[in-house]
Backbone bond lengths (Angstrom), bond angles and torsions (degrees), N, CA, C in turn:
res aa  C-N    CA-C-N  psi(-1)  N-CA   C-N-CA  omega(-1)  CA-C   N-CA-C  phi
1 X - - - 1.468 - - 1.579 112.04 -
2 X 1.280 118.05 -36.94 1.403 123.62 -174.33 1.480 108.84 -68.36
3 X 1.260 128.35 -29.04 1.344 134.54 166.53 1.459 114.26 -53.34
4 X 1.316 116.85 -48.16 1.540 121.46 177.39 1.443 111.10 -64.07
5 X 1.338 116.88 -32.77 1.585 124.79 -178.13 1.532 106.38 -66.20
6 X 1.456 113.51 -47.24 1.516 113.68 -174.11 1.522 106.73 -75.05
7 X 1.340 122.50 -36.52 1.460 117.42 177.36 1.441 114.53 -63.49
8 X 1.372 117.63 -32.77 1.513 121.79 178.37 1.613 105.78 -65.51
9 X 1.368 114.91 -41.27 1.383 116.15 -178.58 1.572 114.46 -68.94
10 X 1.316 114.40 -28.62 1.435 119.82 -179.54 1.530 102.86 -74.13
11 X 1.286 128.16 -48.31 1.449 133.33 178.03 1.623 107.48 -53.68
12 X 1.312 117.24 -38.32 1.296 116.71 -176.98 1.653 111.15 -69.94
13 X 1.248 112.44 -43.55 1.482 122.98 170.18 1.434 114.39 -52.56
14 X 1.339 119.05 -46.19 1.420 125.42 -179.53 1.663 109.68 -64.72
15 X 1.246 108.62 -39.55 1.524 115.74 177.55 1.455 115.55 -65.18
16 X 1.353 116.43 -35.01 1.440 125.47 -178.08 1.595 105.78 -75.31
17 X 1.286 115.20 -47.00 1.549 118.18 178.23 1.550 107.06 -61.23
18 X 1.213 124.05 -38.38 1.432 124.67 -178.08 1.487 111.56 -61.29
19 X 1.285 112.27 -30.53 1.682 116.49 178.94 1.367 108.65 -84.58
20 X 1.315 128.65 -2.76 1.472 122.26 -178.77 1.578 106.68 -78.62
21 X 1.196 113.21 128.04 1.493 121.51 175.21 1.537 118.33 -99.75
22 X 1.391 115.09 -25.50 1.328 123.69 -178.58 1.643 115.53 -81.65
23 X 1.271 108.81 119.21 1.597 121.28 -170.32 1.624 104.22 -57.32
24 X 1.236 120.54 -42.14 1.411 126.45 -176.40 1.536 108.67 -64.21
25 X 1.214 115.44 -44.63 1.514 116.53 -177.93 1.588 110.72 -72.58
26 X 1.306 118.34 -24.93 1.498 124.76 173.86 1.404 107.32 -71.86
27 X 1.354 122.16 -39.59 1.341 121.57 178.14 1.545 114.83 -71.65
28 X 1.209 118.61 -37.77 1.489 127.35 169.57 1.493 109.93 -51.73
29 X 1.378 116.74 -44.72 1.429 122.15 -178.29 1.573 109.56 -67.34
30 X 1.310 112.27 -46.99 1.443 116.68 173.70 1.428 118.19 -50.72
31 X 1.306 112.34 -52.19 1.438 120.99 178.41 1.543 113.17 -55.52
32 X 1.327 112.40 -45.00 1.501 118.01 178.01 1.507 108.43 -62.20
33 X 1.312 124.17 -46.20 1.364 120.51 -173.88 1.534 110.97 -73.89
34 X 1.317 116.29 -26.20 1.504 116.05 166.06 1.475 116.81 -61.47
35 X 1.278 123.97 -38.12 1.359 133.77 178.44 1.512 108.56 -64.96
36 X 1.390 113.70 -51.87 1.478 110.63 -173.79 1.517 110.93 -77.46
37 X 1.270 122.64 -26.06 1.383 129.73 174.80 1.620 109.96 -63.93
38 X 1.320 113.38 -51.68 1.470 122.03 179.41 1.618 107.44 -60.89
39 X 1.312 116.47 -48.22 1.479 118.35 179.17 1.524 111.66 -55.14
40 X 1.373 111.99 -46.98 1.502 118.06 -174.31 1.592 105.42 -64.71
41 X 1.284 121.21 -44.14 1.462 120.56 179.87 1.495 111.58 -67.17
42 X 1.334 121.26 -32.61 1.367 123.15 172.74 1.394 117.27 -61.61
43 X 1.443 113.30 -43.33 1.416 119.34 -178.08 1.536 109.62 -69.89
44 X 1.275 119.12 -34.29 1.448 125.41 -179.64 1.579 104.34 -67.47
45 X 1.238 120.34 -49.73 1.507 124.12 -179.04 1.516 107.76 -57.77
46 X 1.402 120.26 -47.70 1.306 126.03 175.74 1.558 115.39 -51.21
47 X 1.289 112.33 -53.05 1.524 120.49 175.62 1.480 111.15 -57.53
48 X 1.266 118.31 -41.41 1.409 121.15 -177.10 1.537 114.05 -66.62
49 X 1.327 115.12 -30.32 1.360 121.90 173.51 1.439 115.82 -68.75
50 X 1.303 114.31 -33.67 1.504 116.98 -173.06 1.591 109.50 -97.39
51 X 1.159 115.93 -36.27 1.710 119.48 -176.55 1.567 102.56 -100.39
52 X 1.430 108.05 123.36 1.370 114.07 173.59 1.531 108.51 -112.88
53 X 1.380 121.54 149.37 1.306 120.66 -176.59 1.556 109.91 -73.34
54 X 1.291 109.16 149.73 1.608 116.21 -179.42 1.396 108.90 -68.20
55 X 1.380 116.12 143.16 1.410 123.39 178.26 1.665 105.36 -90.35
56 X 1.279 110.77 150.27 1.472 114.07 177.56 1.463 111.02 -73.18
57 X 1.256 120.95 -37.24 1.509 125.79 -178.57 1.561 108.48 -132.54
58 X 1.356 111.19 137.61 1.461 118.00 177.83 1.545 107.15 -158.71
59 X 1.282 114.89 143.34 1.449 118.93 -179.58 1.556 109.18 -122.50
60 X 1.343 112.96 163.17 1.390 120.79 -179.05 1.527 108.97 -58.96
61 X 1.291 121.30 -44.23 1.429 124.91 176.83 1.600 108.12 -59.16
62 X 1.212 123.56 -41.65 1.458 122.85 171.93 1.451 114.96 -51.71
63 X 1.391 112.88 -54.80 1.449 119.34 178.06 1.447 113.48 -59.96
64 X 1.384 121.17 -38.68 1.460 121.72 177.35 1.471 108.80 -61.31
65 X 1.217 118.44 -45.38 1.627 123.94 -178.35 1.446 107.60 -63.68
66 X 1.349 119.54 -47.43 1.451 121.03 -179.69 1.581 112.01 -61.59
67 X 1.255 121.43 -40.58 1.383 127.35 179.68 1.468 114.19 -92.02
68 X 1.284 114.74 3.57 1.562 119.92 176.42 1.583 109.80 51.90
69 X 1.276 114.84 45.15 1.529 122.06 173.93 1.428 106.79 -81.53
70 X 1.346 115.75 130.26 1.332 122.55 174.65 1.629 120.05 -115.83
71 X 1.294 106.01 1.62 1.513 114.23 175.63 1.541 104.27 82.73
72 X 1.450 107.52 -172.45 1.452 114.95 178.08 1.485 111.51 -111.07
73 X 1.369 115.65 146.57 1.323 124.46 179.27 1.558 106.16 -88.18
74 X 1.434 121.91 105.35 1.348 126.70 -167.07 1.587 108.87 -66.72
75 X 1.304 119.11 -37.19 1.450 124.11 -179.87 1.564 106.17 -59.37
76 X 1.335 117.84 -49.75 1.477 121.34 178.83 1.575 108.89 -61.34
77 X 1.253 117.14 -41.31 1.496 121.51 -175.73 1.395 107.38 -68.22
78 X 1.337 117.72 -46.94 1.486 111.94 176.47 1.437 124.35 -66.24
79 X 1.428 112.27 -23.32 1.480 119.15 173.07 1.466 108.31 -74.78
80 X 1.265 121.04 -35.96 1.460 121.83 171.51 1.589 118.76 -60.56
81 X 1.269 108.51 -37.53 1.496 118.74 175.78 1.528 107.21 -59.57
82 X 1.339 113.93 -50.99 1.429 119.10 -177.27 1.530 114.18 -64.05
83 X 1.388 114.13 -36.11 1.439 113.93 175.96 1.441 120.10 -74.87
84 X 1.341 115.24 -24.24 1.479 117.83 176.58 1.509 108.47 -72.60
85 X 1.390 117.26 -38.18 1.412 120.99 179.73 1.474 115.53 50.35
86 X 1.385 113.83 63.63 1.413 121.75 177.85 1.574 111.18 -70.64
87 X 1.314 115.02 128.19 1.456 116.74 175.57 1.469 116.93 -106.44
88 X 1.293 114.42 -23.14 1.573 121.20 -179.68 1.528 108.65 -67.23
89 X 1.323 113.51 143.83 1.530 123.20 172.16 1.506 107.64 -56.31
90 X 1.251 117.15 151.35 1.490 127.59 179.48 1.564 110.09 -60.77
91 X 1.390 111.38 -41.15 1.531 114.76 177.81 1.524 112.45 -57.36
92 X 1.417 114.38 -39.45 1.494 118.70 -176.46 1.492 105.81 -68.89
93 X 1.293 119.56 -44.77 1.504 122.55 -176.96 1.458 111.72 -59.14
94 X 1.320 113.60 -38.90 1.442 114.58 -177.01 1.552 107.81 -94.70
95 X 1.103 120.66 9.29 1.533 128.25 171.97 1.619 104.44 56.97
96 X 1.289 113.32 52.93 1.550 119.85 175.99 1.543 110.72 -101.73
97 X 1.137 116.64 119.30 1.526 123.41 179.90 1.469 111.77 -110.15
């Protein structure tokens, strides 16, 4: 029912525009429509750049490849742990009381 309402409103606008005799007013309306159409297209393009459709199938390995994930080098990680030489208890580091 809402579609009929908007269509009726569109026809009213068309009717009003058809009765305009002043060239300047027609040009104002053209400029306005150009602005709102351009803005609408720009918003749609922006949304399409951000929002991607969901894929039906995807695996963890696909995600890793897409995100260029290489994992952690455990030798480097263990070396870093030794270098840091943390002495405080885990509860203190996490501020757990």
